[in-house]
N, C-alpha and C positions, 0 to 999 in steps of 0.2 A: 804796774802789774807784776806780781811775783808768782813764782812757781815752787811747788813743794819738792824740789830736788836740788842737789848740789853738784856742780861740776867744778872740781878743784884741781889746781896744778901745784905739784910739789917743787920746792926749790932747794932740796937737800941733796947732798952726796950720799947716796944709799949704796950699801954693799950689794952688788948685782951678781946674779948667777952667771952672767956673761958680760964681761966688761967691754966687749967690742961693740961699737955702734953698728947698726945695720947698714948694709950697702945703700948707696943713694938710690932713690926711686922717684917716680913722677908725683908721688903724693906730697903736697906741700907740708912742711914742718912735721915730718912723720914721727919724730920722737918728742914733740911738744917742748923742744928746747927754747923756742921763742914764744913761750906761753901759748895763747890761743890764736896766734897769727896763722891765717889760712884755714881756720875752722870757725863755724858759726853754730849757734844754738837754735833749735826749733821747738816750739814756736818762740819767736824772739821775745825776750823779757829779761828780768833781772838775773844776773849771773853772780853767784857767790864764789869767789876765788880765794884760795888760801895757800900760802907756801910755808906755813909755820907749824911745827909740832909733829908732822907725820910725813914720812917719805913715801911718795907714790910711784917712784920711778923704778924701772927694771934696769936701765943703764943711763948714763949721763946724769944730769941734775934735775930733770923734770919728767913728770909722767902725768897721765890723766886719771883722775878719780871721778867716778859717777856714783852719786848717792841719791837714790830715789826713796823717799820716806813716806810717800802718800800712795795708798792702794787705789785711789780713784783716777789717777792720770799718770801717763808715762812722761819720759823726758827724752831729749834727742840732741845730738850734736853731729854735724856733717862736715866733711872736708871740702875744700874747694874742688871744683871739677877739673879733671886732667884728661888729655887726649888718649884714645885707645885705637887699636886697629880692628876693624870689623873681622869677625870670624877667627880672631886670634884667641889663644887660650892663656889665661892669666892666673898666677898664684899670688894671693894676698897673704902675707905672713905677719904675725904680730905676737906679742907676749901678753898674757892675761893672768890676773890673780883675783880670786874671789875673796871678799871680806865677810859678807854675811848675806843671807837671802838668795834668791834666784830670779832670773827673768831679764837678763841683759843680753841683747843680741847685737852682733856685728854683721853688717851687710856690705856686699860689693854690688853697687847699683850701676847699671849701664843706662845711658840716655841717648836719644837720637839728636840730630842737628837742631831740632826745635826744643830740646829739653824734656821731651816726653820719656817717662820711665819705660824701660823695656823688660819684659819678663825673661826669666832664666829657668829652664827646666820646669815650666809650669807655675813658677812663683812670680807673681807680678811685682814683688818687692825686691827681686834680685836674689843672688846667692847668699845664704844665711848661715851663721854659726851662733849658737847660744853658749855663753860662757858657763863653765862648771859652777854648780851651786855651792853655797856655804863658804867656809874659810879654806882656802887652798894655797899652796905655794905658787910661785910664778911658773907657768907652763907655756911652751911654744904652741901656737895655734895657727891654722891656715885655712884658707878658702880657695878652692880652685874652680874656675868657671870659664866658659867660652863666651866671648863677646858676640852678641847677636849680629846678624849681617847689617842691620841699620845703625849699629852703635857708632857714635862719634866721640863720646866722652864717658867718664865714669867718676864716681865719688864713693867715699867710705861713709857709711851711715852707722852711728852707734846709738842704739835705741833701747830704752827700758820699756818693757811691755806694760800695757795699761793698768793692770792690777798688781804689778810687781812691787815688792819691797826688797831692794837690792842695793848693795854697795860693792863696787869692784874697781880694780885698777887695770889700765891698759896702757901699753907703751910700745915703741919701736916698730912701727908699721914699715913694711917694704912691699913693693909690687914688682913682680917679674913677669915678662912675657916669655912663655915657653916656646921652644922651637917645635916645628911640626913633629920631629922625631920624639921629643920629650912628651908632647901632648898625646901622641899615639900610644905611648906606653902607660898612660894613666888607666887604671882599671875601668873608669867610667867611659873611656873612649874605645874600649876593645870592640872590635868587629870580627865576625867570623871570617877566617881565612880559607878560601876555597882550595888554596894550595895545600894547607894542612889537612883539609878534608880528604883530598886525593891521596895524600900520604897514608892516612889512616885507612882509607878504603883498601889500599894495597896490603895492609897488615892483616886484614880480617878475611875470614872465609867469605866468598862471594854469595853464597846461598845458605839458607838455614837447612840443617839436616837434623831433625829431632830437636834437641835442646842444646844450646851452647852453654847453658848454665846447669850442669848436672846431667846424669844419664836419662835418656828416654826410657819408656816402659819396655821397649824391645831389647834393651841391653839386659838380658835376663841374668847374666852372671853378676853384674853389679847389684841388681836388686835382690837376688837370692843371698848374696853376701851381706847386704844391708839388713835383710830380714833376720838373718842369724844373729847379727849384732844387736838388733832392737829387742828381740825376744817377743813373747806373746802379748805383752801389755798393750802395745799400740793396736793390735788387731782386736783385742777385747774392747778397747775404747771405741774403735770404729764400729764394731758390732752393736754396741749399746746405742750409738748415734743413729743406727738404722731404724730404731724404734722411737726416735725423737723428732719433733718437727723442726723445721728451719727456724731459728730464733727470730722473734718479731722485732724488726727495726723500722717501725712505722713513721710516717711523716709527723704524727702527733708526738711521738717520743723525740724526734729531731727538734721540734719546736720548744721542748721543755727548757733548754738552755736559754733561749731568748726571753722566756717568760720568768724563769726563776733563778737563772745563773748557775744551776747545778748540772754536772756533766755525766754522772754514772748512768742515768736512766737510759740514754741512747748509746753511750760509748760501750757499755757492757754487751748488749746484743750485737752491736756493730762489730765488736771484736770477736764475739762468739761465732759469728758467721764465718769469719776468716779462719778461725781455729778449726771449725768443722770442715771447711774445704781442705785445709792442710792435712788433717788426720785421715780423712777419707781418701784423698789423693795418694798419700803414702801407703795406705792399706791396699789400694787397688794396684799400685805399682809393685808391691811385694807379692800379691797373690795372682794378679792378671787373670782373673776368672770372671770378670764382669759383675761380681757381687755388689760392688759399691757404686757402680756407674749411675744407676738411677738417682741415688741420693746426691751424688756429686753434681749431676746435671741440674737437679732441682735447686741445690745450693747456689750453683753458678748463676742460674737464671734469676734468682732472688737478688743476688749481688749486682748483676748487670742492670736490673730494673730500678735500682735505687736512684732517686732523683739526683743525688750528688754523692760523691765519695769524700767530700770535704767534711771534716768534723764540725759540729755546731759551734764549738768554741772558736773556730777559725773562720766563721762565716757570720760575723756580728750583724751585718745588714741584710743577710739572707740573699746576697747576690747570686751565689752558686745554687742555693736551694731553689730559687725562683727562676733560674736559667738566664740571668742577665750576663753572667760571667762563667767561664769554665776554666778554673785555675787548679793548681796543684798544691796540696799541703801534705803533711805527714800521712794523713789518712788515705789520700788519693795515691800517693807514691807506694806505700806498703801494700795497699789493696791491689794496685795495678800489677806489681811484681808477683804477688800471690796468684792472681788470675792468669797472668802470662805463663808462669812456671807450671801451674797445673795443666793448662791447655797444651803447652809444649811437651810435657812429659807424657800425657795421656794420648796425644796425637789423634789418630783416626779411630781410637776407641770411643771418642765423643762424637755425637752427631755433627754432620757438616754444618747444619744451620746454626747450632750452638757455637761452633768454632767461629763461623763468620760473624755472628753477633758479638762474641767476645773480642775479636780482632777489631771490629768497628768501634766498640766502646773504648778499647785501649787507645785507638787512634784519636778519638774525640776527646777523651778525658786526660790523656798523658802526652802522646807524641806531638799532636798539633799544638797544644799550649806551650810545651817546652821548646819546640822548634821555632815558634813565634818569638819566644824570648831570645833564643840564640840569634835569630835574624835581626831582631830589633836592637840587640845589645843591652848593656846594663841599664839603660834608661827605660827599657820596656816595662810595662806595668805589671805583667804577669810574673809569677815565680819570683817574688821578692827575695826569697831565701838564697838565690844564686849568688848574691853579694853579701850574705850574712856570715859572720864568723862564729856561728853557733852550731849546735848539733843538727839543726834543720838542714844545713848545707850537705853534709855527707849522707845523711839518712835519705833525703829526697833524691840526691844524685845517684846513689847506689841503686835505689829501686827503679828509677827511670831507666838507667842504663841496663839493668838486668831485664826489665820488661822489654826493652828494645832488642836486646840480644836474643830473647826468646821468641818474640812475636813479630818483629818488623822485617818484612822480606826485602825491602828496598835498601841495598847496601849503602847507597849515598846518604839516605836519611839516617841510617844507623851511624855512619861516620860523622855526620853533623852533630848528632847527640853526643858522641864520644868527644868530639872536639870541644863542644860546650862544657861538658863535665871536666875535661882536662884543664880548661882555663878557669872556670868559676870555682872549682873546689879549692883552689889556692887561697881563696878568701877565708876558708876555714882555718888556715894556719895562723891568721891574725888573732884567733880566739885563744891561743896559747901564749902565756908569757915566755920569756926567753929560756926559762928553766924547764919548760915542758909541763908545768903543773896544770891540771884541769880544774879551772875555777868553778865549773858546773858540778863537780863532785864525781865520785867513782861511779855512781849509778848512771850518770849521763856520759861518762867515759865509755862505759859498756855500750850505751846506746849510740852515741855519736861516733866515737873512734871505732867501735865494732862495725858500724856501717861503712866507715872509711876503709877498713880492712876488706869488707865485702867488695867495695868498688875496686880496690887495688887488685884483689885476686881475680875479679871478673875481667879487668883490663889486661892483666898478665895472660889470662887464658885466651881471650879472643884476639889479642895482638901478637901472640907468640913471644911475649916478654918485652916487646918494643916499648910499651908504655908502662913505666915502673913508678908507681906512686909512693914507694918506700924510700926513695932517694933523698927527699928534702931532710936536712938536718933536724929541723924542728919536729918532724914526724918520728925520727929516731929517738928523740928525747921524750916525746909524748908517749911513745910505745912503752917506755920504761916506768911510766907513772905508777902503775899499781905495785910494781916490785919495790919502788922507793917509798910507797905509802904504807906498806904492810908492817904490822906489829906481830909479836909472838902470839901463838895460839890461833893464827889465821884470822886476826882481828884487823879491820880497816876502819878508820874514822869515818863517820857518816856526815861529813861536812856538806853543806849546801843541800840541794833537793835529792837526797839519797834515801833509799829504803833503810830501815834499821838493820844493822849488821850487813852492809853491802859486801859483795864479793865480785872480783872480775870474772867474766864469763870464761870458762876454761878453753873454749874453742878459739877465743881471741888470743889469749896468752899462749896457747899451743902454736898457733900460726906465727905469732910474733917470734916465739922461740926458734921456730924453723927458719923463718926468713932472715933473722939477724944472727943466729948462732948455729944454724945447721942441725939442731937437735930435733929428732923425730922418732916416733915409736917404731914405725914399720918402714924401714928404709927401702924395702923392695917395692911396696905399694904406695909409699909416701902418705901413710895414714897417720894423723895426729892422734894423741891420746883420747881426746873427746870423741873421735870417730868410733872408738870402742866403748867408751863409758857413757856417753850421752849422744848417741847418733841421731836421735829423733828430737833433740831439744832445739827450740827456736822456731823461727819462721821458715817457710819453704826456701827462701833465698839463702838463709843461713845454713840450712841443711845441705843445699846444693853445693855449697863451698866446703863446709867443715866436715861433712860425713863421707866424702868421697876423696880420692887421691888429689893432692895438690899438684899444681902445674909445675913441671920442670922445664927450664929453658937455659941450659948452660949454667954459668955461675949464679949462685944465690944473690939476691939484691941486698948484700950485706956490706956494701962499700962504706956505709956510715960508720964512723968511729963512735960507737955508743959511749957516752960519758959514764965512767965508772965512779962508784962512791969512794970518797977518800977514806971513809971508815964505815964498817958495818954497824958501828955503834949508833950512828945518827944519819938522818937525811935532813938537809936544809934546802927548802925551796925558797931562795931569796926573793924571786919575783912574786911568787904566790903567797909568800909570808907564812908558810907552814913548816913546822919543825917536828920531826919524829925522833924521840929519844928511846934507844933500845938497850936491853941488858946485854951483858957479856954472854955470848952464845945464843942470844935471842931466845931466852928461856921463858916459856909461858908461866912458870911458877914464880917469876920475878916481875914486879910491876914495871910497865912501860907506859909512855905518854905521848900523845900528839897534841901540839899547841897550834892554835889558829890565830895568825896575825892578819896581814893584808888589809882589805878595806871592805866597805859595805855597798859596793856598787858592782859586784860581780854578776854574771849571768846566773840565773836560778839562785840568787843570793838569799842567805839568811843573815840577819844582823847578829853576828856571832864573834866579832873581833875581840880577842883576849880570852876566848873560851878554850877548853881543853877536853880531851878524851883519855880515859885510862884503859889499859888492857891488862888483864890478870886472869890466868887459867881459862882462856878462851872467851871471856866475858868483858864487858865494859861497865864496871860498877858506877863510874861517872861517864856520862855519854852525851854526845850530841844527838838529840832525839830523832833527827831525820825529818822527812817531809810529812806533811799533812795531806788531807784531801781538800782541794781548793775549789772555790767558786769564783765567779768574775767580780764579786764584791769584796774580796778579801784585801786586807792591808797588814802591814807589820804590827800595827797595834791590836788588831782584832784576831790575828792568828798567832797563838803563843809559840807554836813550833817554828814560825818564820821570824818573829821578832826576837829581840834580845831577852825578853822576859822568859823565853823558853830555852835559854842557854846559860852556861855556867860563867856568867859575867856580872859585873856590878850594875846596880841601878843608882844613879846619882841625883840627889835632890828630887827624888820621886820620878825621875825621867829615865826612859829606856834609851838605848842607842839610836842615833839618827841614821838615816839611810844615805847612800850616795858614795861616789868614787872617792870623795875627799873626807869621808868619815873613816879615817885610817889610823893604823897603829904605826908608830915610828920605833924602830929598833934603836934603843939608847945604847945598849952594850950587850956583849955576849962573851962567854968564856967556856971553852970546851976542853975537858980533860978526860983521861981514862975512867976516872971515878965519878965525875960530876959534870953536868952540863947546866949552864946558867944563862938565861936570857932575860933582859929587862925591856919592857915595852912601855912607851908613852901612849896612854889611851885617852888623853884629854880632848883630842879632836872629835871623839865619838859622841860627845854629849853636848846638847844645846843648853848649857848652864853657864850664864855669864859670870857667876861667882866662882866657877871652878878654875883654880890656878894651877893645879898639879894633880895628875892621876897616873901613877906608875904601877905596873904589875910586874913583879919579879918571879920568875919560875926557876926553881933550883931542883934538878932531878939528880938523885944519887943512885948509883948502881950497886952500892954496897949491900950485903946481906940479901934481903928480899926486895930491895928497891924502895924508894920513897920519893914523894914530891912535896916540896914546900912552895906555897904561893903566898907572896907578901904584897898587899896593896898599900900604897902610900898616897894619901889624898890631902889636899890643901884647898881652902876656900878663902875668898875675900871677906865673907861673913858666914856665920854658921849655917850648914846645910846637912841634910840627912845622907847617910851611906847605908847601903845594904848590898848583899851579894847572894848569888844563887848557886846551887849545885843540883844538877839534873841527873836523875837515875830512874831506871826501870826496876830497880831492886826494892827491897824493903828497908825501912829506916826506923831505928829507935834511938832516943836520946839516952846516953849513958850518964852524963852529968849536964850541968847547965852550960858547958863549953865543949862538949864532945858528943859524937854520934857514931853509931855503927851502921854500916850499909852492907847488905847481903844480897848478892845477885848470883844465884846458882852456887857454884863452889867458890866464887870470888867473894871474899870478905874484906872490907876496908874500914879502918878507923879514921874518923875525921875529928881533929882537935883544933880549936880556935883560941887565939889570944890577941887581945887589943892592947895597945900601949896605955899605961895607966891602970891596966887590969880590970876594966869594966866588964861586966857580964854581957854577953851577946844575947840578943833576943832571937829565938828560933821559931820558925813556923814551917810545918810540913803540909803541903797542899798539892792536889793533882793539877796538872796543866789542863787548860781548856782545849780540847781537840776532838775531832770527829773520829779519829782512829780508835779502835778498841784498846782497853787497858792503857789509859794515858800514863805517861811518866810522872814522877813526883818531882816537885821543886822543894829543895831544902833552902829556906830563906833565912839568912843570918844577917842581922842588922844591929847597928849601934843604937843604944837606947835613946840617945839624945842627939840633936844636931851638933856638929863639931866644926871648929875652924881648921883643924888638921888632925890626922890620925894615921897610925900604922897598924894594920890588921894582918895577922899571920895565920895561915892555915897549914896544918900538917896532915898529909894523907899517907897512910902506911898499910901494907897488908896485915891482916889480923889472923889470929888462929882460927882454923876451920871450925873447931868446936864452939867458938863464940856464936856461930850462926844459929845455934839452938835458941838463943835469946830472941831471935827475930823469925817470924813466919815469912817465908819467901813468897812474895805476892805475884811473881811472874811465872805463869805456867809454861812459858816457852824456855825458861832457864834450863840449862843442861846440868846434870849432876854426875 
């Protein structure tokens, strides 16, 4: 009997990332130095072993390669069983390297004295980790699990999934039993400390008086000052709403997503109801005449009667909609904080029955689910986002805490919520690489980090400065992200899921500037700039923080030594893989550039590695087009703005970039001088093209004169393949020769010239990207006329004379002039 897979052992001395053998463990033959002694294949059958031609080891002379070549069945190898201690916590560590494909899992399986497999955290197959897909370098991996109380032994199981096509190497297993103290420190083992809850209780006011998050309506001085800063526009908008019905957010609209996969049909009226409540509440607080109260109460009742506050896209199985679960998502959290703040600010101006109804719904929809999670710990099924390193974590935490501070009378429960947020928000830090780069893009920095600031300010306020979330060093770095990303003319690259021409919210950067640098517009009242310029911008919770005086509590929380740029000419995010090249004096009349390296496995990722954005005269004539409007059926191939076909990167052998953490760019070299910055990226890992032997992209940015950018692609194949490259623009394009083009975007005019070795003419095609958003960007497609074995293609991008713009009709009505 034979099986369509290979498990092979290498017998070569390979150059290892770590030449030290792992510490001894109870796993037999953990480094495969004795071939397969102590391991057995399942199901039993023919085993093809080879030690010739390829090194499979991370260290030592042997390592394990698993190669599953048949999509109809999986393969498996298991270690011999070894004893474990019941209820002890173990960490299994090993090294792994992907070669191609995906679908290889490593399991730590516990068994009882009779050999029966025991479940771990709801998985009957034990604790599991899936190796990274595709071709990857050697990486350290680990699995941590608590042995069940009936456990007698354990074994390591390496299993390729039933329909997988995968080849990967594994080596150097080690198994350690953690001490009780070490186990208690693991994030998954955190339990609420009542001692910490009591400490937090002592920091906070014991009873609610009006609103802890912004002034109540009875603080007339605060609201009269606010009204003067807002001006008449908000009241005019509120007056118009008095003649409008509450937006319809029916059950039928909610179910649209489950039927069609589209989101705006329900999400727009869902949001419009919240905006209506915000505007009317602010208007009533300014005027305090009762004029807007009937409309406020009608809007509140409509929101309170909604079957669920969970967004349809986050309720795929309709568990919340049909009442089987009451969980918290982004929609619930923001809605809850809005309702709580409105009710707290308006106080007894609202009917007592409505206030009781609102408090009951807040308890049912927010406080009870969150406290259930806090009491059950990280393994609790509700509120998955508490252990997520994405924007969900600070967004939901800030809104849950603000709702609790506004509406929860029980100080003990309030303290438990704060204790949970204090612990779980730390998981958000893991979403930032060491340089503080936000892989989700500037739009989600506004969203996620902005809500982190809301949480930090709220906790400073309600604990008298005792809980200070500005202290972690990674937060100090993340706070500087927009400043480091900025190019001249107030242009920021729209990498990842950003809106076109993103900007940091002023209220966030104003607060950051105060907390870290002590700079504030009005030192007497501690009002930030946006409190004067945009006092009514944002949600109610944002207004409650940013439009009124910031909390003072002794010294500012600026103990963090914020990393300073070595040179204002450039910013280099080594972990994020992003490079910003600036002109001398950061002059908007001089071309500047942002280069995107990194990998294609980021949160809110676009497949855009090797792309770039230009800045000139406040515009981006070559741009990352930003996000599209998505549905649940989208993919990188079907959504141009998400896939590499919508970015200024090559297409190789007719293939776009692949996705995943290990579709990455390697920095081959870089050289920075006062006049010129040069960086060379290896892009070969990004394309699933077996014939591709080399793909390097060299960027050379010159600050001389009006600035220029040279991009050189060098490509080599084992047999001839096609090469093409794209440039994305929202401007207008005309071909000036068979090798050059003119791009006009507002006052920004760029000339693009191409040259391939051997001087062949490039083929050009100008076409709109496929997108749902209005006015789709253009793709300038430049391709070699024939397949090649190797080629070098050079692109020169230079500012052109403004009068040349007359040759092209500017197609973008949003362009500034």
